[in-house]
Each structure stands twice: as C-alpha cells, then as structure tokens.
TORKE-914138 format. One record per residue (C-alpha): residue in one letter; x, y, z. Coordinates in nm, 4 decimals. Each point is the difference from the previous one (the first is absolute). Layout:
residues N
+-------+----------+----------+----------+
| dokol |        x |        y |        z |
+-------+----------+----------+----------+
|     a |        X |        Y |        Z |
...
+-------+----------+----------+----------+
end
This chain:
residues 231
+-------+----------+----------+----------+
| dokol |        x |        y |        z |
+-------+----------+----------+----------+
|     m |  -0.6408 |   5.6899 |  -3.3254 |
|     k |  -0.0331 |  -0.1029 |  -0.3659 |
|     k |   0.3835 |  -0.0120 |  -0.0239 |
|     i |   0.0367 |  -0.2043 |   0.3172 |
|     l |  -0.2306 |  -0.2878 |  -0.1096 |
|     p |   0.2077 |  -0.1038 |  -0.3008 |
|     i |   0.3141 |  -0.0008 |   0.2186 |
|     i |  -0.1730 |  -0.2222 |   0.2530 |
|     a |  -0.1201 |  -0.2350 |  -0.2768 |
|     l |   0.3563 |  -0.0200 |  -0.1419 |
|     f |   0.1395 |  -0.0737 |   0.3452 |
|     m |  -0.2518 |  -0.2827 |   0.0472 |
|     l |   0.0857 |  -0.1448 |  -0.3395 |
|     l |   0.3720 |   0.0062 |   0.0730 |
|     s |  -0.0625 |  -0.1615 |   0.3365 |
|     a |  -0.2026 |  -0.2746 |  -0.1641 |
|     c |   0.2779 |  -0.0627 |  -0.2509 |
|     q |   0.2596 |  -0.0317 |   0.2775 |
|     d |  -0.2185 |  -0.2514 |   0.1769 |
|     e |  -0.0270 |  -0.2013 |  -0.3203 |
|     v |   0.3761 |  -0.0501 |  -0.0476 |
|     k |   0.1045 |  -0.0693 |   0.3605 |
|     f |   0.1143 |  -0.3552 |   0.0824 |
|     n |  -0.2110 |  -0.2067 |   0.2412 |
|     d |   0.1535 |  -0.1667 |   0.3110 |
|     p |  -0.0121 |  -0.2954 |  -0.0622 |
|     g |  -0.0307 |   0.0431 |  -0.3712 |
|     f |   0.0528 |  -0.1562 |  -0.3429 |
|     q |   0.0032 |   0.1888 |  -0.3235 |
|     a |   0.1529 |   0.0228 |  -0.3487 |
|     f |  -0.0563 |   0.1561 |  -0.3397 |
|     r |  -0.1674 |  -0.2505 |  -0.2271 |
|     d |   0.0695 |   0.1265 |  -0.3515 |
|     d |   0.0105 |   0.3588 |   0.1383 |
|     v |  -0.3246 |  -0.0426 |   0.1985 |
|     l |   0.0242 |  -0.0116 |   0.3794 |
|     f |  -0.0803 |  -0.3326 |   0.1597 |
|     r |  -0.0553 |   0.0474 |   0.3726 |
|     a |  -0.1144 |  -0.2909 |   0.2188 |
|     i |  -0.2954 |   0.0531 |   0.2270 |
|     q |   0.0907 |  -0.3207 |   0.1838 |
|     v |   0.3433 |  -0.1602 |   0.0241 |
|     t |   0.1127 |  -0.3068 |   0.1979 |
|     a |   0.3390 |  -0.1736 |   0.0142 |
|     f |   0.0235 |  -0.3665 |   0.0915 |
|     k |   0.3222 |  -0.1690 |   0.1034 |
|     s |   0.0320 |  -0.3721 |  -0.0448 |
|     s |   0.1988 |  -0.2471 |   0.2109 |
|     t |   0.2727 |  -0.0033 |  -0.2665 |
|     g |   0.0439 |   0.3797 |   0.0317 |
|     a |  -0.1709 |   0.0882 |  -0.3301 |
|     v |  -0.2283 |   0.3048 |  -0.0079 |
|     r |  -0.3246 |   0.0452 |  -0.1947 |
|     i |  -0.1402 |   0.3497 |  -0.0199 |
|     e |  -0.3653 |   0.0268 |  -0.1073 |
|     a |  -0.1116 |   0.3502 |  -0.1000 |
|     l |  -0.3619 |   0.0739 |  -0.0869 |
|     a |  -0.1519 |   0.3062 |  -0.1765 |
|     q |  -0.3366 |   0.0435 |  -0.1502 |
|     d |  -0.0219 |  -0.2495 |  -0.2947 |
|     e |   0.3749 |  -0.0765 |   0.0354 |
|     e |   0.2153 |  -0.2529 |   0.1843 |
|     f |   0.3804 |  -0.0127 |   0.0130 |
|     v |   0.1875 |  -0.2874 |   0.1613 |
|     l |   0.3766 |   0.0155 |   0.0580 |
|     n |   0.1854 |  -0.3130 |   0.1177 |
|     i |   0.3618 |   0.0332 |   0.1246 |
|     s |   0.2170 |  -0.2968 |   0.0947 |
|     n |   0.1304 |   0.1647 |   0.3199 |
|     s |  -0.0891 |   0.2800 |   0.2322 |
|     t |   0.3519 |   0.1257 |   0.0644 |
|     v |   0.1298 |   0.3269 |  -0.1445 |
|     g |   0.1343 |  -0.0409 |  -0.3521 |
|     t |  -0.0808 |  -0.0130 |  -0.3722 |
|     y |  -0.2106 |  -0.2739 |  -0.1463 |
|     y |  -0.0295 |  -0.0487 |  -0.3736 |
|     m |  -0.3409 |  -0.1007 |  -0.1360 |
|     a |  -0.0728 |  -0.2534 |  -0.2696 |
|     s |   0.3482 |  -0.1414 |   0.0626 |
|     t |   0.1207 |  -0.3480 |   0.0695 |
|     n |  -0.1351 |   0.0352 |   0.3522 |
|     v |  -0.3605 |  -0.1107 |  -0.0390 |
|     n |  -0.0949 |   0.1498 |   0.3409 |
|     n |   0.0410 |   0.3539 |  -0.1358 |
|     w |  -0.3082 |   0.0926 |  -0.2017 |
|     a |  -0.2794 |   0.2450 |  -0.0337 |
|     t |  -0.3567 |  -0.0051 |  -0.1351 |
|     y |  -0.2488 |   0.2712 |  -0.0854 |
|     t |  -0.3696 |  -0.0395 |  -0.0699 |
|     s |  -0.2317 |   0.2717 |  -0.1231 |
|     s |  -0.3776 |  -0.0367 |  -0.0147 |
|     f |  -0.1097 |   0.3404 |  -0.1312 |
|     d |  -0.3556 |  -0.0181 |  -0.1446 |
|     d |  -0.0161 |  -0.3643 |   0.1045 |
|     v |   0.2688 |  -0.0967 |  -0.2558 |
|     v |   0.2638 |  -0.2097 |   0.1828 |
|     i |   0.3503 |   0.0202 |  -0.1344 |
|     d |   0.2932 |  -0.1839 |   0.1609 |
|     y |   0.3655 |   0.1003 |  -0.0193 |
|     s |   0.3004 |  -0.1741 |   0.1428 |
|     t |   0.3759 |  -0.0227 |  -0.0009 |
|     r |  -0.0402 |  -0.3753 |  -0.0176 |
|     q |  -0.1256 |  -0.0278 |  -0.3527 |
|     s |   0.3059 |  -0.2028 |  -0.0821 |
|     f |   0.3458 |  -0.0622 |   0.1405 |
|     e |   0.1273 |   0.3029 |  -0.2011 |
|     p |   0.0377 |   0.3173 |   0.1985 |
|     i |  -0.2397 |   0.2791 |  -0.0768 |
|     t |   0.2115 |   0.3065 |   0.0345 |
|     t |  -0.0450 |   0.3634 |   0.0648 |
|     i |   0.2546 |   0.2766 |  -0.0447 |
|     a |   0.2397 |   0.1551 |   0.2454 |
|     n |  -0.0510 |   0.3688 |   0.0552 |
|     a |   0.3100 |   0.1216 |  -0.1840 |
|     i |   0.0716 |  -0.0359 |  -0.3676 |
|     l |   0.3618 |  -0.1157 |  -0.0143 |
|     t |   0.0691 |   0.1740 |  -0.3280 |
|     g |  -0.2422 |   0.2237 |  -0.1909 |
|     g |   0.1770 |  -0.0231 |  -0.3372 |
|     t |  -0.0586 |   0.2517 |  -0.2789 |
|     g |  -0.2143 |   0.0187 |  -0.3118 |
|     y |  -0.3072 |  -0.1673 |   0.1523 |
|     t |  -0.3635 |   0.0936 |  -0.0338 |
|     s |  -0.2932 |  -0.0740 |   0.2282 |
|     s |  -0.1790 |  -0.3220 |  -0.1047 |
|     n |  -0.2769 |  -0.2330 |   0.1297 |
|     a |   0.1735 |  -0.3168 |  -0.1115 |
|     v |   0.3783 |  -0.0392 |  -0.0292 |
|     a |   0.1925 |  -0.3314 |  -0.0248 |
|     t |   0.2976 |  -0.0641 |   0.2261 |
|     t |   0.3004 |  -0.2231 |   0.0170 |
|     n |   0.1627 |  -0.1703 |   0.2984 |
|     t |   0.3429 |  -0.1615 |   0.0544 |
|     g |  -0.1625 |  -0.2657 |   0.2227 |
|     n |  -0.2555 |  -0.2672 |  -0.0765 |
|     g |  -0.3034 |   0.2378 |  -0.0146 |
|     s |  -0.1825 |   0.0707 |  -0.3243 |
|     g |  -0.3202 |   0.1639 |  -0.1285 |
|     m |  -0.0200 |   0.2975 |   0.2319 |
|     v |  -0.1762 |   0.3044 |  -0.1517 |
|     v |  -0.0021 |   0.3383 |   0.1713 |
|     k |  -0.1717 |   0.3313 |  -0.0176 |
|     t |   0.2561 |   0.2869 |   0.0039 |
|     t |  -0.0031 |   0.3711 |   0.0673 |
|     a |   0.2824 |   0.2027 |  -0.1583 |
|     v |   0.0949 |   0.3608 |   0.0522 |
|     d |   0.2381 |   0.1584 |  -0.2588 |
|     g |   0.0858 |  -0.3509 |  -0.1179 |
|     v |   0.0824 |  -0.1357 |   0.3488 |
|     i |  -0.2043 |  -0.2778 |   0.1573 |
|     t |  -0.1340 |   0.1345 |   0.3335 |
|     s |  -0.2490 |  -0.2760 |   0.1015 |
|     v |  -0.0996 |  -0.3513 |  -0.1024 |
|     k |  -0.3001 |  -0.2253 |   0.0706 |
|     i |  -0.0284 |  -0.3632 |  -0.0880 |
|     v |  -0.2938 |  -0.0808 |  -0.2310 |
|     n |   0.1036 |  -0.3592 |  -0.0785 |
|     a |   0.2055 |  -0.1844 |   0.2667 |
|     g |   0.1502 |  -0.2599 |  -0.2322 |
|     v |   0.1565 |  -0.3124 |   0.1554 |
|     k |   0.3091 |  -0.1130 |   0.1909 |
|     y |   0.1016 |   0.3372 |   0.1367 |
|     k |   0.1604 |   0.0138 |   0.3428 |
|     s |   0.0118 |   0.2756 |   0.2538 |
|     g |   0.3118 |   0.2053 |  -0.0610 |
|     d |   0.0079 |  -0.0545 |  -0.3794 |
|     i |   0.1145 |   0.3013 |  -0.1981 |
|     i |  -0.2250 |   0.0672 |  -0.2969 |
|     t |   0.0923 |   0.2039 |  -0.3138 |
|     i |  -0.2746 |   0.1966 |  -0.1720 |
|     n |   0.0090 |  -0.0374 |  -0.3774 |
|     g |   0.0235 |   0.3138 |  -0.2197 |
|     g |   0.1758 |   0.3193 |   0.0437 |
|     d |   0.3701 |  -0.0395 |   0.0473 |
|     g |  -0.0613 |  -0.3442 |   0.1606 |
|     n |   0.1386 |   0.1181 |   0.3354 |
|     a |  -0.3138 |   0.0508 |   0.2150 |
|     k |   0.0015 |  -0.2617 |   0.2789 |
|     f |  -0.2026 |  -0.0807 |   0.3094 |
|     r |   0.0064 |  -0.2674 |   0.2704 |
|     v |  -0.2985 |  -0.2212 |   0.0662 |
|     l |  -0.1091 |  -0.0574 |   0.3611 |
|     s |  -0.2894 |  -0.1745 |   0.1774 |
|     e |   0.0365 |   0.0140 |   0.3749 |
|     v |  -0.1357 |   0.0471 |   0.3484 |
|     k |   0.2127 |   0.1666 |   0.2666 |
|     i |  -0.0749 |  -0.0544 |   0.3647 |
|     t |   0.1348 |   0.3149 |   0.1630 |
|     k |  -0.1206 |  -0.0603 |   0.3566 |
|     s |  -0.0977 |  -0.3152 |   0.1886 |
|     e |  -0.0181 |   0.0427 |   0.3812 |
|     d |  -0.2464 |   0.0075 |   0.2857 |
|     g |  -0.2342 |  -0.2355 |  -0.1855 |
|     m |  -0.0446 |   0.2433 |  -0.2940 |
|     i |   0.1347 |   0.0201 |  -0.3537 |
|     s |   0.0663 |   0.2789 |  -0.2464 |
|     g |   0.1419 |   0.0094 |  -0.3492 |
|     e |  -0.0298 |   0.1004 |  -0.3620 |
|     f |  -0.0501 |  -0.1706 |  -0.3352 |
|     r |  -0.0173 |   0.0454 |  -0.3805 |
|     l |  -0.1006 |  -0.2677 |  -0.2439 |
|     n |  -0.2152 |  -0.1051 |  -0.2907 |
|     l |  -0.2658 |  -0.2720 |   0.0001 |
|     q |  -0.1271 |  -0.1868 |  -0.3030 |
|     n |  -0.3616 |  -0.0704 |  -0.1038 |
|     i |   0.0106 |  -0.3698 |   0.0883 |
|     y |  -0.3078 |  -0.1102 |  -0.1956 |
|     d |   0.0540 |   0.2373 |  -0.2933 |
|     n |  -0.3380 |   0.1565 |   0.0863 |
|     p |  -0.0719 |   0.2357 |  -0.2952 |
|     a |  -0.1810 |   0.2368 |   0.2408 |
|     g |   0.3402 |   0.0858 |   0.1566 |
|     q |   0.3398 |   0.1114 |  -0.1073 |
|     e |   0.2892 |  -0.2391 |  -0.0458 |
|     l |   0.1990 |   0.1443 |   0.2882 |
|     v |  -0.0882 |   0.2090 |   0.2986 |
|     n |   0.2846 |   0.2141 |   0.1386 |
|     f |   0.0453 |   0.0918 |   0.3692 |
|     q |   0.2522 |   0.2707 |   0.0847 |
|     n |   0.0885 |   0.1948 |   0.3122 |
|     g |  -0.1655 |  -0.2711 |   0.2101 |
|     a |   0.0324 |   0.0195 |   0.3787 |
|     f |  -0.1359 |  -0.1781 |   0.3093 |
|     y |   0.0456 |   0.1455 |   0.3422 |
|     n |  -0.0279 |  -0.1212 |   0.3599 |
|     i |  -0.2148 |  -0.3017 |  -0.0853 |
|     p |  -0.0465 |  -0.2320 |   0.3055 |
|     l |   0.1139 |  -0.3566 |  -0.0612 |
|     v |  -0.2628 |  -0.2665 |   0.0853 |
|     q |   0.1453 |  -0.3413 |   0.0729 |
|     e |  -0.1788 |  -0.2740 |  -0.2062 |
+-------+----------+----------+----------+
end
C-alpha cells in the first residue's frame, strides 16, 4: 500500500500538468517573456469596416489585438497600416504599465523562428550591436551561442526604422550571423462566425515607466475559435 500511494500521487500530478498546458476552446494564449499568458476571458469584435479587435483578459493583465481585416492572411503590426496594432497592460501589485506597438510610426520587431545564418566565432552575450542594409539602426540583441554558432536571438533594444522582413547582421564573430525581423499576426481560419490565428511581436513601454522593462516580448501566441461579435 505504501508503494501504491506515491504512484497515485505522481499520476495526479501528471494529470494536473496536462490540464495546465491544454488549449481552451475558445482560447487565447502566448508566452510573455517565457511566462505563459492565458486569457480567462476573450472577446472578438468585428467592425462595419471588417476590422477585428480581440480583447483578452487575465488576472492583472489585458491584451488587445487589432487587425485590419478578418480574412485569412498575414498582417504586419506596427507597419504603415495604422489599423494593425496591439497593446498590453499589466497591473501587478497595483502598478500599471502600458505597452504598445504604436509608440511611434517605427515598427517594433520581433524575430522569426529560424536564424538565417549562425556564423562562427561568436559568444553568448546580453547586449550585441547589429547592422542592417536597410534604414534601421540602433537594434541591440541578446545572443546565445553554442560552439561559436549563434542559435537564438532576442531583441533588447528595438532601435528605429526597421521593417518586417529586414535581414540583420549580428556584430562580432566572423560577421556572418544573420536573422530576419518579423512582427506579425496570421489569421489561419475565419469561418462560421469564428476566428483563429497566431502571432509573435514585441510591444514597447509607451510611457517609459521605470517600473517596467523597455520591451515586452510575446512569442508562440495563438487564438482559437473566438466568436466574432458584430459592433
């Protein structure tokens, strides 16, 4: 009997973990700087112009995603289309911090999953300068290197004038490590009055509140089977 009880306890723990990671239907979730954000309430509003606004609420957190159209496709955030934007507000411990992709007309970018070229001779660093063949400047990244090859990158300073699709070179090493910047929402399904999709983007501390970080990063974001409410 003593041997059976620990097995039962382990089974219950594993069952609880499985419940924790499953996706709700409808649902909205993402990893905010590696911490799971999961909405406890989510609503999608469709305007007369076809734009969609998704409001996702969690305890002490609110995320709003505005997309210029409800049709299946890719929508770039913080771009020349002012109808594509996102905001995030945290109020942990009653300290309100607002983040947005609309801090300025310059895109706030996040990084595509794949490193285009890992290069050689690099080391892991918390702050590495970059260069860009386009108009962007000032981006600083945190890098992880294995045996001299860059394996992952995270933006710590977004810089200015970067556009989705820009290819960025990481300074140092042999000068050949490159990645592509990307800030987007993909609507993957829009039918029967419901919408599903995925997103990845960074939002900037719009009031430079010292209680928060400069950028908040959302990766592996997804929304699923959210009913559209006509405004």
